[in-house]
C-alpha positions as CSV (number, residue, x, y, z in Angstrom):
1,M,-58.1,-115.5,9.1
2,S,-57.8,-116.3,5.4
3,D,-60.2,-113.6,4.6
4,I,-58.1,-110.9,6.3
5,Q,-54.9,-112.1,4.4
6,A,-56.9,-112.0,1.1
7,V,-57.9,-108.4,1.8
8,N,-54.3,-107.4,2.6
9,N,-53.0,-109.0,-0.5
10,S,-55.5,-107.3,-2.8
11,A,-54.7,-104.0,-1.1
12,S,-51.0,-104.3,-1.7
13,D,-51.6,-105.1,-5.4
14,E,-53.4,-101.9,-6.0
15,I,-51.8,-98.8,-7.6
16,D,-51.9,-95.7,-5.5
17,L,-53.0,-93.1,-8.1
18,V,-52.2,-90.2,-5.9
19,E,-48.6,-91.4,-5.5
20,L,-48.3,-92.0,-9.3
21,V,-49.5,-88.5,-10.1
22,K,-47.1,-87.0,-7.5
23,T,-44.2,-88.9,-9.1
24,L,-45.1,-87.8,-12.6
25,W,-45.6,-84.2,-11.5
26,Q,-42.1,-84.2,-9.9
27,G,-40.6,-85.4,-13.2
28,K,-42.6,-83.1,-15.4
29,V,-39.6,-81.2,-16.6
30,T,-37.8,-84.4,-17.6
31,I,-40.9,-85.6,-19.4
32,A,-41.4,-82.4,-21.3
33,V,-37.8,-82.1,-22.3
34,C,-37.7,-85.7,-23.6
35,T,-41.0,-85.1,-25.5
36,V,-39.7,-81.9,-27.1
37,V,-36.3,-83.4,-28.0
38,F,-37.8,-86.5,-29.6
39,T,-40.5,-84.5,-31.5
40,V,-37.9,-82.2,-32.9
41,C,-35.7,-85.2,-34.0
42,A,-38.7,-86.8,-35.6
43,I,-39.6,-83.6,-37.5
44,V,-36.0,-83.1,-38.7
45,Y,-35.8,-86.8,-39.9
46,A,-39.1,-86.6,-41.7
47,L,-38.1,-83.4,-43.6
48,T,-34.6,-84.5,-44.5
49,A,-34.9,-88.3,-45.1
50,Q,-34.7,-89.4,-48.7
51,Q,-37.9,-90.8,-50.0
52,W,-37.8,-94.4,-51.3
53,W,-40.7,-95.5,-53.5
54,T,-41.3,-99.1,-54.4
55,S,-44.0,-100.5,-56.6
56,K,-44.6,-104.1,-57.5
57,A,-47.3,-105.5,-59.7
58,V,-48.1,-109.0,-60.9
59,I,-49.0,-109.3,-64.6
60,T,-50.5,-112.5,-65.7
61,T,-51.4,-113.9,-69.1
62,G,-54.7,-112.7,-70.4
63,Q,-57.8,-115.0,-70.8
64,Y,-59.3,-115.5,-74.2
65,Q,-62.2,-113.1,-73.5
66,N,-59.6,-110.4,-72.5
67,T,-58.1,-110.6,-76.1
68,A,-61.3,-111.0,-77.9
69,N,-61.5,-107.2,-78.8
70,L,-57.9,-107.4,-80.2
71,R,-58.9,-110.5,-82.2
72,N,-62.0,-108.8,-83.6
73,Q,-59.8,-105.9,-84.8
74,V,-57.5,-108.2,-86.8
75,T,-60.2,-110.4,-88.4
76,N,-59.2,-109.1,-91.8
77,L,-55.8,-110.6,-91.4
78,Y,-57.4,-114.0,-91.2
79,A,-58.7,-113.5,-94.7
80,V,-55.3,-112.3,-96.1
81,I,-53.1,-114.8,-94.5
82,N,-53.8,-118.4,-95.4
83,D,-52.3,-119.9,-92.2
84,S,-54.4,-118.7,-89.3
85,S,-52.0,-120.5,-86.8
86,K,-49.5,-117.7,-87.4
87,I,-52.0,-115.0,-86.2
88,N,-53.1,-117.2,-83.3
89,K,-49.5,-117.7,-82.3
90,I,-49.0,-113.9,-82.2
91,L,-52.1,-113.4,-80.3
92,S,-51.5,-116.1,-77.8
93,S,-51.6,-115.1,-74.2
94,N,-48.0,-116.1,-73.5
95,A,-46.8,-114.3,-76.6
96,L,-48.6,-111.1,-75.6
97,L,-47.2,-111.3,-72.1
98,N,-43.7,-111.8,-73.4
99,D,-44.1,-108.9,-75.9
100,Y,-45.4,-106.7,-73.0
101,I,-42.4,-107.6,-70.8
102,T,-40.0,-106.9,-73.7
103,E,-41.5,-103.5,-74.5
104,F,-41.7,-102.6,-70.8
105,N,-38.0,-103.3,-70.4
106,A,-37.0,-101.4,-73.6
107,F,-34.7,-98.5,-72.7
108,D,-36.5,-96.1,-75.0
109,N,-39.8,-96.7,-73.1
110,K,-38.1,-96.2,-69.7
111,K,-36.4,-93.1,-71.0
112,A,-39.7,-91.7,-72.3
113,F,-41.3,-92.4,-68.9
114,I,-38.5,-90.7,-67.0
115,E,-38.5,-87.6,-69.2
116,N,-42.3,-87.2,-69.3
117,N,-43.3,-88.1,-65.7
118,E,-44.0,-85.0,-63.6
119,I,-42.6,-86.6,-60.4
120,M,-39.4,-87.5,-62.2
121,K,-39.1,-84.0,-63.7
122,Q,-39.5,-82.5,-60.3
123,Y,-36.9,-84.9,-58.8
124,A,-34.5,-84.0,-61.6
125,N,-35.0,-80.3,-61.0
126,E,-34.4,-80.7,-57.2
127,A,-31.2,-82.7,-57.9
128,N,-30.0,-79.9,-60.3
129,I,-29.6,-82.3,-63.3
130,T,-27.9,-80.5,-66.2
131,D,-27.8,-81.5,-69.9
132,E,-24.3,-83.0,-69.3
133,N,-25.4,-85.5,-66.6
134,K,-29.0,-86.0,-67.8
135,A,-28.0,-89.2,-69.6
136,Q,-26.5,-90.6,-66.5
137,F,-29.5,-89.7,-64.4
138,I,-31.8,-91.4,-66.9
139,T,-29.6,-94.5,-67.1
140,N,-29.4,-94.9,-63.3
141,W,-33.2,-94.7,-63.0
142,A,-33.8,-96.9,-66.0
143,K,-31.8,-99.7,-64.2
144,R,-34.2,-99.5,-61.4
145,I,-37.3,-100.1,-63.5
146,S,-37.7,-103.7,-64.7
147,A,-40.2,-106.4,-65.4
148,S,-39.6,-110.1,-65.4
149,Q,-41.7,-113.2,-66.0
150,P,-42.5,-115.0,-62.8
151,D,-41.7,-118.7,-62.4
152,K,-43.9,-121.1,-64.3
153,K,-45.2,-122.6,-61.0
154,I,-46.2,-119.1,-59.7
155,S,-47.7,-118.0,-63.0
156,Q,-49.8,-121.1,-63.0
157,M,-51.3,-120.0,-59.7
158,F,-52.2,-116.6,-61.1
159,I,-53.7,-118.0,-64.3
160,S,-56.0,-120.6,-62.8
């Protein structure tokens, strides 16, 4: 008797594909309308949504071998300056990283990037930027571009 119950239970768990197809066929108009509506909404959103670009990079201090080329180029300075510790201080990895961050955050460098970058030029043209509001446009974008030195704990992880 238990074999008969097992057969009946497995039969009731099955999906009747014919019934499923009939149900979907009866609702074909509703399915088609929903598909078209959501496709149109997705296309309209994709074409009208503002693009947001984000880029992040981790810059770490250079190793000695990375600055060897620069050191070779300034070897004549060692002969001129009696105190080589001054040159080594300038060429230290931390000093170079701090100088890079300072130069990166300089407004003139940001301005030059914004004015010369093709994507930014295209964006300014699309936004109808005139000479009167060009300075405001550059200032607003310059505020969004920045570099900072990571925490000492984090930078130690990158250096090692």
